[in-house]
N, C-alpha and C positions, 0 to 999 in steps of 0.2 A: 392835276391828274385825278381822274375819276376812278373810284374803286367800287366794286360790288363785293359784299361780304355775306356769306351764309354760314351761320353758326348753329349746329344742331347738337343738342344735349339729350341723351336718352338715359333715364333711370329705369331699371328693372328690379323687381322684388321677388324674393323667394316665395312669398305668400301675399295675397292681396292685402292692401292697407285700407284704412277707413277714411283718412283725411290727409291732405297735403297743404301746407302753408309755405309759401316761398317768395323770396325777392330776387330780382335779376338785375345785374348791371352789365348790359351788353350794348346799349345804345351809344354810338360814338358821340363825343363831345362836339359842340357847335361853338367854336371860338377861334379867334386869331385867324391863322391861315387855313383852318380846317372847317368845313361846313358839312353837317349831316343833312343831306337833302331829303332822304326818305328812310324811314325805319318802320319795321313791323315785327311784332312778336306774336306767335300763335302757340297754342298749347293743345295737347291731346292726352287725356280728355279735355274737352273744352272748358274754358274758365273765363270769367270776366276779369280782364287785366286793367289795373289802374296804375298811375305813376305819380311820382313826386321828385323834386330835386333835393338832394341832401345838402349839407352845409358847405360842401366843396363844389357844388354845381353839377355833380354827377346825377344822371337820370336813373332813378330806381323804379323798375316795374315790379308790381307785387300782385299776388292772386291767391285764392283759396279754392281748393277742390274738396268740398265736403261730401264726397261720395266714395264708395268702394272702387278701388282700381288696382291693377296689378303692375302698372307701369306708367311712366310719364315722359312725354317727348316735348321739348321746347325747341322751336325753330325761330331764330332771329335773322332777319334779312335787312341789309342796309345799303344805301347808295351814298358815298362820301366823296367830297371834293377836297383834295389836299394840295395846297399850293406851296411852293418853296418859301421858307421863312426868310427873314432878313439875313444877310451874310454876316457871319461873326467876324469880329476883328481878330487879329493875331494875339493881341493882348488888350487888357482893359485899361491899363494906364496907372500912373502914379497915384498912390493913396487909396487903391482899391480895397485893400484889407481894412483900412480905417472906415471906409464906407460900409463894408460888410458888418463891422461891429456896431456902427451907428444904426443900421437897420435892425440888428438883433436887440438893441437896447430898448426898442419900443415894446417888446414882448409879444408882438403880433404873431411871430412865427415860433413861439415857444415849443409847440408840439412837434415841429419839424426840425428842432435842434436837439431834442432829448430822446431818450430811449423809447422804443415802441415794442410791441410783443415780438416781432421777428427781426428787429434791427436794434440790437443792444450790445453794449460793450461786454466782452468776455476775455478770458485769458488768452484764448487762441486768436482772437481779433487783435489783442495787444501785440502778440508775437508776430502776426502778419504785418501789422503797421510798422513794427521795428524792422522787419525784413525788407520792406520796400522803402524805408526811410521816410515815412509819412511826416510831413511838416508843411507849414505855410511857405510856399515858394515866393518868388518875386511877384507873381501875378496869379490871382485865383483861377482864371480860366485855364492857364497853362498847367497849374497844379492839378486841377481836376482831370484834364486830359491825360496827364502822366499817371494818375491813379487808375484811370480807366484802362490805359495801355498795360500797366503792370498786372492788373487782374486778368486781362485777356491772355497774357503770356503765361501766367502762373496757374490758371484754372483751366480745366478741360470741360468742354460742354459734353455732357453725357446723360441722355434721357434715362429716366427710371432709376437713377441712383439715389434720389431723395424723394420724399413725400411732400404733399402740399403743406403739411404742418411741420416740416423739418426745421429745427433751429439752425442758425448759421454755423454752429460748431461742426455739424455733420459735413457741410461743404468745405469748411476750413480744414478739417482733419483729412478728408479724402482729396482735397484740391480738385474737386469735380462737382458738377451739379447741372441744374437747368437755369433758364433765364431768371426765374424767381430768386434762386440762390445768389446769382451774380448781383442782382439788384439789391437784395437785402444786405449783402456784405458791403457793397459800395456805399449804400446809404449810411451804414454805421460808420464807415471811414470818413465820409464827407462831413457828417455831423460832428465828428471829433475835431475837425478843422474849424468848427464854428460857422459852417455854411448851411443855411436852411436847405433841406433835401427831402424830396417826396418820391413815392412809388407811383409808377404809371403802368396801368394795364391797358392792353390794346392788341393790335394786330400788326404784323410786319409783312409787307408785300415783297415777295422774292421772285425776281425775274429769272428767266432762263439763263443758266450759267452763273447765277449768283453764288458767291462763296460764303454767304451768311450761314451761321451754324444753327439757327433756330429751327424748330420743327415747322414744317409747312402745313401741318394739320392741327395746330394748336394755337392758343392765344400766346401773346408775347408780353414781356415785361422789361422795363428799363427805368431810369431815374431822371428826375429833373432837379436842378439846383438853381437857387435864386442868386444871381450875380449882379453887382451894381452896373448900371448903365445899359445892360443888355437884357435884364429880366430873367425869366425862367428859360434855362437851357437844358435840352435833353441829352443824356449820355447813355449809350447802349454798351455796357461792358461786355456783354456776350459776344458782340460783333466788333467791338472797338470802333464804334461809329458815333458821331454827333447825330442825334435824331433829326430826320429830315422828312421829306414828303412821302417816303415809303412807310413811315411810322404812323399808324392810325390810332389816335388816342381815344380811349373809352372812359377811363376813370382814374382819378388821382386820390391818394391818401397817404397816411403815415407809412403803411406797408401793406402787404397782402390782406391782413386782417380787415382793413377798411373797404377793400374793393374786390371781393371774390365774385366771379361771374354769376354764381348761384349760391344762395344760402337759404336754408329752410329746415323745417321739421315735418315729420309725419307721425300719424297715430296708427299704431298697430301692435302686433305681438312683439315681445322683446326678442324673440328668436329670429325675427325677420332681418335679412341682410339685403343691402342695396348694392347694385353694381352701376357704375357710371361709364358711359361711352360718349366721347366728344368728337365731333368732326367739324373742321373749320376750312372754308375755302375763300381765298381772297384773290380777286382778279381784276383786270382792267375793264372798265365799263366802256361800251361802244356807243357812239353817237354823241350828240351835243345836248346840253341842258341849259335851261334858262337860268342865268345867274341871279335873277330876282326871286326865284322860288324860295319861300321860307322853309325852315326845317319843319318836318312833319312828325308828329308824335301821336300814335293811336291811343285811345283810351281803353280799347278792348280789342281782343284778337278777332280776326274774321271768323274763326271757328266758334267763338263765343256767341256769334249771331245766329248760329244754326239752332233749330228747335231741338229741345231735349226729348228723348223718348219717354213714354209714360213711366216705365219701370225706374229709370234713372231719376226722373222728377219726383216720384213718390219716395224714393230712397233718400233724396236730398231733404225733402220735407220732414 
């Protein structure tokens, strides 16, 4: 299935600032059953955009605007092909938990088994784990499906009830939150079971009549757990779904701390306040595409190629 994605982020400032430095994680990953065929990132004001892959293979674009500006608009556009992944078995089989422990013994996934800034053990998490009877069941895959189902039933999807930096206790106390909260709580629970688990940021395509509860105009988040014999499996506790070809993966990390869509600093008056507006559109792409076309990564935005006016150039110098 081919998808087009348009992700616009707009920062506005109460007073002009003198410089912005920012990194962006918006390019869909190119691996497995997912191919990022085209991606472009433009900025206004114009900036030279460069990129690098981080240690998890996420593509990070970064830029600097060393000139006075009162706002910043980022526009990311992508064309992605998502094919269905291998069909999961009903159960992994005998000795699966022993193989989980053997994988963990290598130490390779230490950071995905231990606490991270937004996915850590708390008293409220312990209470919730007791409430749902969290324990290793007969099969790891069935156990994680049950955890996902329990979360879906006991938590309410409710936009604007938490903040981007809310700890899991806020969602656990209110029993409501957004996809980011669902993901952080599930990660903390799965790690308690000794299963490597990571946060996934991306997009969810919602067809007409879909009963998914995620916002249609925002990014989405879910989790992936490493299970023996089947590898990384995506679990979407917000919608009680195994992640499939409607889930478009952008970045993976320990939790949201590692993969925010935008992160940066600006230079200006301490009284300046910034406001953020985000719009996301995900739709089916029309037409056919050559399957041999490699993933495309621009080194700078199209707007960066435009000539700078004399005043702006002098100010930058």
